[in-house]
N, C-alpha and C positions, 0 to 999 in steps of 0.2 A: 699377927700378934708377934711380938719380939721378947725373947728371953735372953738374959745375958749372966755369963758366970765369969768370975775372976780367975785369971790363969796365975801360976806360980812364975812364970817367965814373961815378964813385961815387955822383953825386946822384940819378940816375934809378932808378926802380923796377925790380926784377928781372923780366927776361923769361924766358918759359917755351915751351919747345919738347917737342912731343911726337912720340915714336916709338913706333907700335902696329902691329907686323908682321902679315902675314895669318895667322901662326900663332896669333894671339889668338882669331880667329874669322871669321865671315861679314863682308862690308862693314857689315851693320846692327851686329854685336856690336862691330865696331871702333869705328864712330860713336858708339855708346852708351858705350863705355869712354872715349873722347876726351872725351865731355860731362861724364861723372862726374869725371874727371881734372882738367878745366877749374874745376868747380864746386868741387872741394875746394882746387885751388890759391887761387882766390878767396877762400875762407874762410881760408887759411892766410895770406895775402898780407901781412897787418900784421906777422908774426913771421919774415917771410923777411928775411935780411940782404940790404941793398941793395949794389950795385956787382957783382954777379954775373949771370950768366945759367944757366939751368938748363934741362937736357933730362931729361925723364921718359920711361924707356923701359919701356914695359909688356911683361910676360912672358906667354908662353903659359899660358892657364889662368887669366888673370886676370878675364875677364869674368862666369864663373860666381859666384865668391866675391863680387865687387862687386855682383853682381846681389841675391844672397840675404842678404849680410850688411849692405848699405847703405851710404849716403853717410857715415855716422860712422864705420865702418870703415875706409872708404877714406882719410878725413881722418887718422884716428890712424896708419894705415900711412905715410903721407906726411909725417906730422909726425915720426914715428921717423926716417925716413930723413933728413929736414932736421937733426934732432939730430946725427946721425951726422957731416953735412956740416959742422957748426959746429965740431965738435971737432977 
């Protein structure tokens, strides 16, 4: 799930906040999900509109698919959510 908020200063690159609840898994699994989300965000950063802050909220059950399907799958999922945010 992606939430976005307008910023007063449009010139700066977008900031990312992560919300990974305990229901995602153990501390090790949550930290792994956070690392994967940050890596995917860095890859997509050139395409992310400036002037907004974003919060990615992980849903329970994300750890297993992210681990099995890999980084490319996660990047595609986040890119799809960003497209909805642009619309």
